[in-house]
C-alpha positions in Angstrom: 92.0 158.3 127.4 92.1 160.9 129.9 94.8 163.5 130.2 95.6 161.8 133.6 96.2 158.5 131.6 98.4 160.3 129.3 101.0 161.8 131.7 101.3 158.0 133.3 101.5 156.1 130.3 105.2 155.5 130.7 104.6 154.6 134.7 101.5 152.4 133.6 103.7 150.4 130.6 106.4 150.1 132.8 103.8 148.1 135.6 102.2 146.3 132.6 105.6 144.8 131.7 106.7 144.2 135.2 103.3 141.9 135.5 104.7 139.5 133.1 107.9 139.2 135.2 108.4 136.5 138.1 108.3 138.2 141.5 111.8 137.3 142.1 113.2 139.3 139.1 110.7 142.4 139.5 113.3 144.8 141.2 115.8 144.2 138.8 113.4 144.5 135.6 111.9 147.8 137.5 115.7 149.1 138.0 116.2 148.2 134.1 113.2 149.6 132.6 113.8 152.7 134.7 117.4 153.3 133.4 117.2 152.2 129.9 115.0 155.2 129.0 117.4 157.6 130.5 120.5 156.0 128.6 118.7 156.1 125.5 116.9 159.9 125.4 119.6 162.1 126.5 122.3 160.9 124.5 119.9 161.3 121.9 119.1 164.7 123.1 122.8 165.5 122.9 122.9 164.5 119.3 119.9 166.7 118.9 121.4 169.4 120.7 124.8 169.3 118.9 123.5 170.1 115.4 121.1 172.6 116.8 123.9 174.4 118.5 126.1 174.1 115.4 123.3 175.7 113.5 122.4 178.4 116.0 126.0 179.6 116.3 126.3 179.5 112.5 123.3 182.1 112.4 124.5 184.1 115.2 127.9 184.3 113.3 126.0 185.1 109.9 127.1 181.7 108.3 125.1 178.4 107.6 126.6 175.6 110.1 126.0 172.3 108.9 124.1 171.8 105.9 125.7 168.8 103.7 124.9 165.7 105.8 121.2 164.8 105.2 118.1 167.0 105.2 119.2 170.6 106.4 122.4 168.8 108.0 120.3 167.1 110.6 122.4 163.8 110.3 125.5 165.7 110.9 125.5 163.9 114.6 125.4 160.1 112.8 128.2 161.1 110.8 130.3 162.3 113.6 129.5 159.6 115.5 130.5 156.9 112.6 133.8 159.1 112.6 134.4 158.9 116.2 134.1 154.8 116.2 136.4 154.7 113.1 139.0 157.0 114.0 142.2 155.2 115.6 142.6 155.4 119.4 146.2 156.9 119.8 147.4 156.7 123.5 150.7 158.6 124.2 153.8 156.0 124.9 154.5 157.6 128.4 150.7 157.4 129.3 149.2 155.7 132.3 147.4 153.0 130.1 144.9 152.0 132.8 144.2 155.5 134.3 143.6 157.3 130.9 141.1 154.5 129.7 139.2 155.0 132.8 139.0 158.8 132.7 136.6 159.3 130.2 134.1 156.5 131.3 134.0 157.9 135.1 133.2 161.2 133.6 130.3 159.9 131.5 129.4 157.6 134.5 129.2 160.6 136.7 126.8 162.6 134.4 124.8 159.5 134.2 124.3 159.2 137.9 122.9 162.8 138.4 119.9 161.6 136.4 118.9 159.1 139.3 117.2 161.7 141.4 115.7 164.3 138.8 111.8 163.6 138.5 111.4 163.8 134.9 107.5 163.6 135.1 105.0 162.7 137.6 105.9 159.4 139.2 108.8 159.4 136.8 112.1 159.1 139.0 114.4 156.4 139.0 114.9 156.5 142.7 113.4 158.8 145.4 116.0 159.7 147.7 115.3 161.4 151.0 118.8 163.3 150.1 118.3 163.5 146.6 119.8 166.8 146.0 122.8 165.8 148.6 123.2 162.7 146.3 123.3 164.8 143.0 125.8 166.9 144.0 128.1 164.4 145.6 128.2 162.4 142.3 128.9 165.5 140.2 132.1 166.0 142.4 133.5 162.6 140.6 133.8 164.9 137.4 136.6 166.7 139.0 138.2 163.5 139.3 138.0 162.3 136.0 139.0 165.5 134.5 142.5 165.5 136.7 142.9 161.6 135.7 142.5 162.6 132.0 145.6 165.4 132.5 147.6 163.5 134.5 147.5 160.3 132.9 148.5 161.7 129.4 151.8 162.8 130.7 151.6 165.8 128.7 152.2 169.6 130.0 149.1 170.9 128.0 147.0 168.1 129.4 148.0 168.5 132.7 147.7 172.4 132.4 144.4 172.1 131.2 143.2 169.6 134.1 144.5 171.9 136.8 142.7 175.0 135.3 139.4 172.9 135.0 139.7 171.4 138.6 140.4 175.0 139.9 137.5 176.2 138.0 135.0 173.4 139.1 136.0 173.6 142.7 135.1 177.4 142.9 131.9 177.3 141.4 130.9 174.6 143.0 130.7 176.2 146.0 128.3 179.0 144.9 126.4 176.2 143.2 125.7 174.2 146.1 125.2 177.7 148.4 122.7 178.8 145.7 120.5 175.4 146.3 120.5 175.7 150.0 117.9 178.4 150.0 115.4 175.8 148.5 116.4 173.2 151.1 115.7 176.0 153.5 112.0 176.8 151.9 111.1 173.3 151.4 112.4 171.4 154.6 113.7 168.8 152.4 116.4 167.3 150.5 114.0 164.9 148.3 113.9 166.5 144.6 110.6 165.0 144.5 109.4 166.8 147.7 110.7 170.1 146.1 108.8 169.5 143.1 105.8 168.5 144.7 106.0 171.6 146.7 105.7 173.8 143.8 103.2 171.8 142.1 100.7 174.0 143.7 98.6 176.8 142.4 97.1 180.2 143.6 94.5 180.9 140.9 96.4 180.3 137.8 100.1 181.3 139.3 102.4 178.5 140.5 104.2 178.4 143.6 107.4 178.2 141.6 110.3 179.4 144.1 111.8 181.1 141.1 108.8 184.0 141.9 110.5 185.2 145.1 113.2 187.6 145.6 115.8 185.0 146.9 114.6 182.1 144.6 115.1 184.4 141.3 118.5 185.7 142.7 119.3 182.0 143.4 118.2 180.9 140.2 120.6 183.3 138.1 123.7 182.8 140.7 122.8 178.9 140.3 123.2 179.2 136.4 126.4 181.1 136.4 127.8 178.5 138.3 126.6 175.6 136.2 127.5 177.2 133.3 131.3 177.5 135.0 130.9 174.1 136.0 130.0 172.5 132.7 132.9 174.4 131.1 131.0 176.4 128.8 131.4 179.8 127.4 132.2 182.4 128.2 133.8 180.0 131.1 135.5 177.5 128.8 139.2 178.1 129.6 140.0 174.5 130.4 139.8 174.3 126.6 141.7 177.6 125.8 142.6 176.7 122.2 144.6 179.4 121.8 146.6 178.8 124.9 146.5 175.1 125.8 145.1 173.9 122.5 142.3 171.5 124.0 143.0 171.3 127.4 142.7 168.1 129.5 141.7 165.8 126.7 144.2 166.8 123.9 145.9 163.4 124.4 142.7 161.5 123.3 141.0 160.9 120.1 138.6 158.6 118.6 135.9 157.4 120.7 137.5 158.3 124.0 137.6 162.1 122.8 133.8 161.6 122.0 133.0 160.2 125.2 134.2 163.5 127.0 132.3 165.5 124.4 129.2 163.7 125.4 129.9 163.4 129.2 130.3 167.6 129.1 126.7 167.8 127.4 125.3 165.1 129.6 126.4 167.3 132.9 125.1 170.5 131.0 121.5 168.6 130.9 121.6 167.0 134.4 122.6 170.6 136.0 119.9 172.1 134.0 117.5 169.5 135.1 118.3 170.2 138.9 117.7 174.0 138.0 114.3 173.2 136.7 113.7 170.9 139.6 114.8 173.6 142.5 113.5 176.6 141.1 111.2 176.3 138.1 108.8 173.4 139.3 110.3 170.7 138.0 107.6 169.0 135.8 104.6 171.3 136.9 102.8 173.4 134.2 103.6 177.1 134.1 99.6 177.8 134.4 97.0 176.1 136.1 95.0 176.0 133.3 97.9 173.8 131.4 97.8 170.9 133.7 96.2 168.7 131.0 99.6 168.7 129.2 101.8 165.8 130.4 104.3 166.4 132.7 107.0 165.0 131.2 106.6 167.3 128.2 106.7 170.4 130.7 110.1 169.1 131.8 111.5 168.6 128.6 110.2 172.2 127.2 111.8 173.9 130.2 115.2 172.1 129.6 115.1 172.9 125.9 114.5 176.5 126.8 117.8 176.4 129.4 119.7 174.9 126.7 118.6 177.3 124.2 120.4 180.0 126.7 123.2 178.2 127.0 123.9 178.3 123.1 122.9 182.2 123.1 125.4 182.8 125.8 128.1 180.9 124.0 127.3 182.8 120.8 127.4 186.0 122.7 130.0 186.5 125.3 134.0 186.8 124.7 135.9 184.3 127.1 137.2 185.3 130.0 140.6 185.9 131.3 141.7 183.1 134.5 141.9 186.1 136.8 138.5 187.2 135.9 137.0 183.8 136.3 138.4 183.0 139.7 137.6 186.8 141.1 133.9 186.4 140.1 133.8 183.1 142.0 135.7 184.3 145.2 134.5 188.1 145.3 131.0 188.0 143.6 129.5 184.9 143.4 130.1 183.5 147.0 129.0 186.8 149.1 125.8 186.8 147.2 125.0 183.5 147.6 125.6 183.8 151.2 123.3 186.8 151.4 120.8 185.3 149.4 120.6 182.7 152.2 120.6 185.6 154.8 117.4 187.0 152.8 115.7 183.6 152.3 115.9 183.2 156.1 114.7 187.1 156.7 111.8 186.3 154.2 110.3 183.0 156.4 110.4 185.3 159.5 108.5 188.4 157.9 104.7 188.3 157.6 103.3 188.1 154.5 102.8 191.3 152.0 104.6 194.1 150.0 106.9 195.0 153.4 108.5 191.1 152.9 108.8 191.8 149.1 110.5 195.5 149.3 112.7 194.4 152.3 114.1 191.1 150.6 114.4 192.8 147.5 116.6 195.1 148.9 118.8 192.7 150.7 119.6 191.2 147.3 119.6 194.4 144.9 122.0 196.4 147.1 124.8 194.1 148.1 124.6 193.3 144.0 125.2 196.9 142.9 127.4 197.9 145.5 129.7 194.5 144.9 129.7 195.1 141.0 130.4 198.9 141.4 133.4 198.3 144.1 135.0 195.5 141.8 134.8 197.6 138.9 136.6 200.7 140.6 139.2 198.3 141.9 140.4 197.4 138.4 143.1 199.5 137.1 142.5 199.4 133.3 145.0 200.6 130.9 145.3 201.6 127.0 146.4 198.6 125.0 149.3 199.4 122.7 149.9 197.0 119.8 153.6 196.7 118.6 154.1 195.1 115.3 157.8 193.9 114.2 159.1 195.9 111.4 
């Protein structure tokens, strides 16, 4: 088989299966054949990621991690899944039963809907919407609703405090997340994720035309990933789950499989946001060099996704949790001004002719405010020596 055939093997198989279906049922069959792989692959990736993360964090913290269930502990997700299915579902007596039940389902649904517009490979997207990026952010906003439903319906102070923290954090970081993506929309002139990837899937010599390889694209990618980390409630932005303060946050009153759905939804959301970052900044399914285009496109997408997942794990094991004032200050005092300046820089890039001058001007427009904002925010802090007092 040719490399092109291998690359399109799943598309060819789908059309071959549809050929055996009646014409009237082919649209429904096409939707099922497109959706089912997503419903299987990404939860499976979630299971693999959980055990790799626990083993990776164990190594970072000088311990083994899971090593009892199965070879090298890699059957641990199966044991965790069985435990979640068999644990008792405890619901508080005063909880709003319906809302309490719907909250984890809505969270998982919102995470899955984002995959509808992500091109996982060449010609491998569930639906090619003209406003695909807008659709992704629209369905992503459902997560805030699901989180607040969970916290409010539990009738617990800890749950409500955790939900309020989470909603405030998600709304604060959703603003720079969207603004960081606007530079890509400006450069590509399209809201279609497929069109954005196709624009990056070209080469000059061996080098790709990824938006990452521009001053505003690199800055946008860094800002996008910081905001995505906070949106996913990942360390060091995991304040909604601050164990020492509010125990487990908005899902403290959940147990069994409902708790597992929250866990699943959090990771699926992280995968989806990482997939969007790959689509916008890292060329999507496009190869990093022109001489590697013979490797199937979907392999490149998942290699990039696994790389970003490894970065998430590395960051979680490295940085301590922020305080709430630090978290909100970073969003509104640093991230928001930088994303607005980055949009301005992308506009300047468009009007300056190609050459070294364009790189110098745009790099200066990003680096100088970045340094000035960082130093200014640091100097405003009045740090005091912490005094520890012990009871005698």
